[in-house]
C-alpha positions as CSV (number, residue, x, y, z in Angstrom):
1,X,87.8,-43.9,24.3
2,X,91.1,-42.0,23.6
3,X,94.5,-44.1,23.5
4,X,96.3,-43.3,26.5
5,X,99.5,-41.2,26.5
6,X,103.0,-43.0,26.8
7,X,104.3,-42.2,30.2
8,X,107.5,-42.6,31.8
9,X,107.6,-44.3,35.4
10,X,110.3,-45.2,38.0
11,X,110.7,-48.9,38.6
12,X,109.0,-48.3,42.1
13,X,106.1,-46.2,40.4
14,X,105.5,-48.9,37.9
15,X,105.3,-51.6,40.8
16,X,102.8,-49.4,42.5
17,X,100.6,-49.5,39.5
18,X,100.9,-53.1,39.1
19,X,100.3,-54.1,42.9
20,X,97.3,-51.6,43.0
21,X,96.0,-53.2,39.5
22,X,96.4,-57.1,41.1
23,X,94.7,-56.0,44.4
24,X,91.8,-54.6,42.5
25,X,91.2,-57.5,40.2
26,X,92.0,-60.3,42.4
27,X,90.9,-59.4,45.8
28,X,88.6,-56.0,45.8
29,X,86.6,-56.9,42.8
30,X,85.7,-60.3,44.6
31,X,84.7,-58.4,47.9
32,X,82.4,-56.0,45.8
33,X,81.0,-59.0,44.0
34,X,80.0,-60.7,47.4
35,X,78.6,-57.4,48.8
36,X,76.4,-57.0,45.7
37,X,75.3,-60.8,46.2
38,X,74.7,-60.0,49.9
39,X,72.7,-56.7,49.1
40,X,70.5,-58.5,46.6
41,X,69.9,-61.2,49.2
42,X,68.1,-58.1,51.1
43,X,65.3,-58.3,48.5
44,X,63.6,-55.1,46.8
45,X,66.2,-53.7,44.8
46,X,64.5,-50.6,44.3
47,X,64.7,-49.4,47.7
48,X,67.8,-51.2,48.7
49,X,70.7,-48.5,49.6
50,X,73.2,-51.4,50.3
51,X,72.8,-52.6,46.6
52,X,73.1,-48.9,45.4
53,X,76.3,-48.5,47.4
54,X,77.7,-51.7,46.1
55,X,76.9,-51.2,42.6
56,X,78.5,-47.5,42.8
57,X,81.7,-49.2,44.8
58,X,81.6,-51.8,41.7
59,X,81.6,-49.0,39.1
60,X,84.7,-47.1,40.6
61,X,86.8,-50.4,41.2
62,X,86.2,-51.4,37.5
63,X,86.7,-47.8,36.3
64,X,90.2,-47.8,38.3
65,X,90.9,-51.3,36.6
66,X,90.5,-50.1,33.3
67,X,92.5,-47.0,34.0
68,X,95.4,-48.8,35.7
69,X,95.5,-51.6,32.7
70,X,95.9,-48.6,30.2
71,X,98.5,-46.8,32.2
72,X,100.6,-50.3,32.7
73,X,100.1,-51.1,29.0
74,X,101.5,-47.6,28.0
75,X,104.2,-47.2,30.6
76,X,107.9,-46.6,29.9
77,X,110.0,-48.0,32.7
78,X,113.1,-45.6,33.5
79,X,115.7,-48.3,34.7
80,X,118.1,-46.6,36.7
81,X,121.1,-48.3,35.5
82,X,120.4,-47.4,32.0
83,X,120.5,-43.8,32.4
84,X,122.9,-41.0,32.1
85,X,123.1,-40.0,35.8
86,X,124.5,-36.4,34.9
87,X,121.1,-35.4,32.9
88,X,117.7,-34.8,34.7
89,X,115.1,-37.3,33.7
90,X,112.4,-39.3,35.2
91,X,114.0,-40.9,38.6
92,X,116.5,-38.1,38.9
93,X,117.1,-36.5,42.4
94,X,118.2,-32.7,41.6
95,X,119.2,-30.0,43.8
96,X,118.6,-26.5,42.7
97,X,119.2,-23.0,43.9
98,X,116.2,-21.0,43.4
99,X,117.5,-17.2,42.6
100,X,114.2,-15.7,42.7
101,X,113.6,-16.9,46.7
102,X,117.0,-17.5,47.3
103,X,117.1,-21.0,48.5
104,X,118.1,-24.5,48.0
105,X,115.5,-26.7,46.8
106,X,115.6,-30.9,46.3
107,X,113.1,-32.4,43.9
108,X,113.0,-36.2,42.9
109,X,111.6,-36.0,39.3
110,X,108.6,-38.7,38.8
111,X,105.7,-39.6,36.5
112,X,102.3,-37.5,37.2
113,X,100.9,-40.7,39.1
114,X,103.8,-40.6,41.3
115,X,103.8,-37.1,42.1
116,X,103.6,-35.7,45.6
117,X,104.8,-32.3,46.4
118,X,104.8,-32.9,50.2
119,X,107.4,-35.4,50.1
120,X,109.5,-33.5,46.9
121,X,108.1,-35.8,44.3
122,X,107.4,-33.7,41.2
123,X,105.8,-34.7,37.8
124,X,108.1,-34.5,35.0
125,X,104.7,-32.8,33.3
126,X,104.6,-29.8,35.9
127,X,105.9,-26.7,34.9
128,X,109.3,-27.3,37.1
129,X,109.6,-30.8,36.0
130,X,109.2,-30.1,32.5
131,X,111.7,-27.1,32.5
132,X,114.1,-29.3,34.4
133,X,114.2,-32.4,31.9
134,X,117.3,-32.5,30.1
135,X,119.4,-30.4,32.2
136,X,122.5,-30.8,33.9
137,X,124.5,-29.7,37.1
138,X,125.4,-25.9,36.7
139,X,122.7,-25.2,33.9
140,X,120.5,-22.0,34.4
141,X,116.8,-22.7,33.9
142,X,113.9,-20.3,33.6
143,X,110.7,-21.9,34.8
144,X,107.4,-20.3,33.4
145,X,104.8,-20.9,36.3
146,X,101.0,-20.8,36.3
147,X,100.7,-17.5,37.9
148,X,102.6,-15.9,35.0
149,X,105.8,-15.4,36.9
150,X,109.3,-16.8,36.1
151,X,111.4,-18.6,38.6
152,X,115.0,-18.5,37.7
153,X,116.9,-21.8,39.2
154,X,120.6,-22.9,38.7
155,X,120.9,-26.8,39.0
156,X,123.2,-27.5,41.7
157,X,123.5,-31.5,41.7
158,X,121.7,-34.3,39.7
159,X,121.9,-37.7,41.0
160,X,119.3,-40.9,41.1
161,X,116.5,-41.1,43.4
162,X,117.2,-44.9,43.9
163,X,120.9,-45.9,44.4
164,X,120.7,-49.3,44.0
């Protein structure tokens, strides 16, 4: 299996990974084991759909545990107090003016596992996120998007998502 790539996480995003990992390892794994034991007790495994479903669930849970283990081991946690707040990085809250569409937009730059465009969390590896990394207020940025067009934005403000 290929080695997992190092990836930046906000402290909140890293905590969420660890919580999911602990839940799957300590709770869900036991639930699936119990479901398998119950399904085995029904007899003939060749025609036992409960057993097949439990085996499928076990494979999903074990696969996710393995995936989370690799993500956690390769995580680089961005500690809010240790970053230059004037430079866009993972954990930054950014306000930009989109010259192409004449509108102001706000984004939180997060890791790809934390991304959720519906709430404004964009990945540092997305076209917009990658183009903004390292920029400061008043920088003008050209963003090459997958459809082949180029968006032109001006960075208005840079702050942190967590003000703790």
